[in-house]
N, C-alpha and C positions, 0 to 999 in steps of 0.2 A: 448479553449472552456469551458465553466460554465456548473457546477454541479448544478443538481436541484434535491433533492430528495424530493418527494411528498408521506406525509404519507405513508412511505414503514412499511412495515413487511414482516419479512422472518421467517419464524419457522423450526424446527427441532421436526422431528414426532408431527407435528401439536400444540408445543410448541413454541413460540415467543421467535427469540433469538433476534430478533430487534422488535421493537415495536412500530408502528406509529409513526415512526421518518420524521422529515421534516425540509432541509434546504437549503441554496441555496448559493455557493461558484460561485464570481464572475469569468470571465477569467481572468488566470493571478494569481490569488488565491494560497496562501500558509496557509493550514491548517493542524491542528494536531489534531490528533482521540485520545482521553485519557480516561482510566474509569477503573474499578475493573477488574480483571481476570474474564473473562464468560461476561462481559459485552456486545458481541457482534461487538467487532471490527473489527474484522477479516472478520466476516457474512456481514457486512455493506461496506467493502473494495470490496468484491467478487459479490456481487450483486449489485452495481455499474457497478462494470466491465462485467456484464451480464453473469459470470459462476454460478449463484446462483439465483434461480427461487423468485421471490417476490410472497408471497400469498396476500399480497394486496398494493397497491397505484405503485407508478412507477419510474424511475429514468431517466432524462432527461440531456443527455450527449452528447453532437453531438463531432463528430469526431472519431480517432483513441484513444483509452485508451490503456496503459500500466501499467501491474500489477505484481510488485512485491511480490511475496507469501513469507511467514514465511522460513526460510532454513529446518526447523525441519520436514518440510511436502512434502521435495523433495528429490529422489533419487539420489544420488553422485555416484552411484555404476557404472553407464551404462557407458560402454567402451566408452569416446568420447573424441576427445581432445578439449582444449580450444578454438582453432579456429573456430570449427563446431559449437561448443556449443552459440557460440557470433553469428556466421553467422546465426544462427535460428532467430536473431531478425529482419533480413530483409523478414521472412516467408511470409508475409503481403504483399509484392512487388512480390516474387513468383508464390504465392499460391500452392495448394496441389500438384500439377502436374508441376508445374515452376523449373526453373532452378535458386539456389540461386550464385549469382555472385559477389563474393571479388574482390570489385574495389579500394583494399585501406583502404577500411572503417572499415575492422576488426582491422588490424595493429592499424590505429588511434584512435579506441575507447578503446582498450586495452591497449594504452600508455599513456590517457585521462584517465585511471584508476588507473595505475603504476602498467602495468601487459604487459611493453615491454616485449618481448623475450619469454612468457607461450605459443606462439599458439600452439606447438606440443604436450605441456605438456598434459598428462592424465588429463580430471578435477576430477578424483578420487584420486591423487596426492596432491591435494590443500589444504591447509588450512584454516578453516573457515573463516579469513579474506581474503584469498584470492580468496576462492569460491564468497565471497560476491561483492568483486571487477568484477568479473566475470559477476555475473549477472547485475550489473549496464553496465558492457560495452556493454551488450545486449540490456537492454535499450536505452544505446544511440545508439545504430543502427535503434532499431524501431521508433524514432525520433517522438514521439507519442504528441501531445499536451495536454493532460491528463495524468498524472501520478501518480499512485497510489503504494503505498509505504507500506507494511506489517512487523512492525519492524524492519526497515533498520539496524539499529545500533545493533542490539543482539547479546551478545555475542564476541562482535569486539571488538579487542584492539584500543586504543587511538588515536594511528595514524592513522589505516585503516577507524576509525570513523569520523575522522578530514578529512579526505582526500574524503571521502563519503559526507560528509556534504557539503563540495566544490563543488561538482556536483550538490547536490541540487539546490547550491546557483546561479551557473551557468545556470540550467532549467530556476529558478524563474526569474530571469534577462533576460531569452530570453521570460518572457511573456506566460510562459507554466503554466497549472494548477494543481497544486501538492496537495496532500492527502497523508497522514503518519500516523501509527498507532504509538504511541512513549508512551515510559513510565519514562523518563527521564522528569520530568517536569522543571527542572533547564533549560536544552535543551531548552523545549517548549517555555518556557518565553523569552530565549535570543534570538531564532530564529524564533521563527513560531508567526505570526501577529495572526492568529487568530485560536480558538479552539472550538471544538465539544467534551464535556463531554457527555458520553454516561455511562448508566446504564441499557442496553436495550431500556431504551425510552432516548430522549433526555433531559438530565437536565439542559445543557446551552449551545448557541452558540454564537459567536460574540467574540469581542476583548478578545485576550487571559488574560490577567488581570483581566477582569470582568467574564468571563468565568471559570476561576480558582479560584474563591474566597474561602475562608473557609466555606461558608455557601454551596457552591456549592459541595464541595467535601465531607462534611458530609454526606448532603443528596444523592449525588452516594454512598458512602460507606454505609450509611443505606438501602439504597434500597438493595445493594448486599448482606449485611447479612439477608436480610430478604426474599429474593428468597425463594421460596418452589420448587422442580423439581415435586411436585407431585400436582402440580397446576392446575386447569380446563385449559381445552386448550383454544386459543380466538377464541371468537365466530366469530368475526368478519375476520379471518383468515379461516373458516372453505371453 
C-alpha cells in the first residue's frame, strides 16, 4: 500500500510540530525520514499511523499499518514474558475480546530475529538490543503492508543493527512500504533509495542523493536554529 501525505499539519499546544507537509511514497517504497532534533519526524510517523490527530490536511494509507515507536517511550518493566509480548502482534486477528492463538508463528518470528529460546524470559530481563529484536518479532507477526520505524537502530550494537537491517531488507523484498526515522546519514545513503528531509516543513523529498545535498542539509539546519518556541500559532491549524 502507498502512503500519501496531503498538506499535513500536526500541532502540540497549537504550535506546529509538522507544518503543511506533502509527499507520496508508492507501494513497496523504502523511505528514510531525516532532519534535526525536534524536526517533527516522530510526530509525522504517529500521524501516519493514526495515533496523533492532524490539525490540517490528511494521510491516505490503505491497509494495516504497523508502528515501531522509540524505545525511550516504552515501559519495559511490565511483567510480561517475551512470548506474550510478541503474541500481541496478532491483536488485529483476535480483537479486544478474541483469543490470541500461537500456532507456531511466535517461535518462528523470534527465531528470525535471533531470539530462539527466549520465549519464557521476562521482558524486563532483556538488554536494549534484545528488546529491539523482540519488537521486530512482534512486527513480523503483525504482517502489515505498511511499516513505520522510529529510530529502529538507536543505541544498538553493530551486530543487532545489522541483523535488524536484514529484516528490513526482507520486508522491502516482499513489497512492503517502509518509512523509517534515521540519524545515520551514511546508512541512509547506502540502504534507503528515497529520503524525506524534514525541518517541521518538508525541505526535500526524492532520491536520497538529491534530498541530502549540502544545500538542503544547510537549509534544514538553518531552519532548526531559527525555531522560535514563542512564535505565533499557525493560523491554518486553528
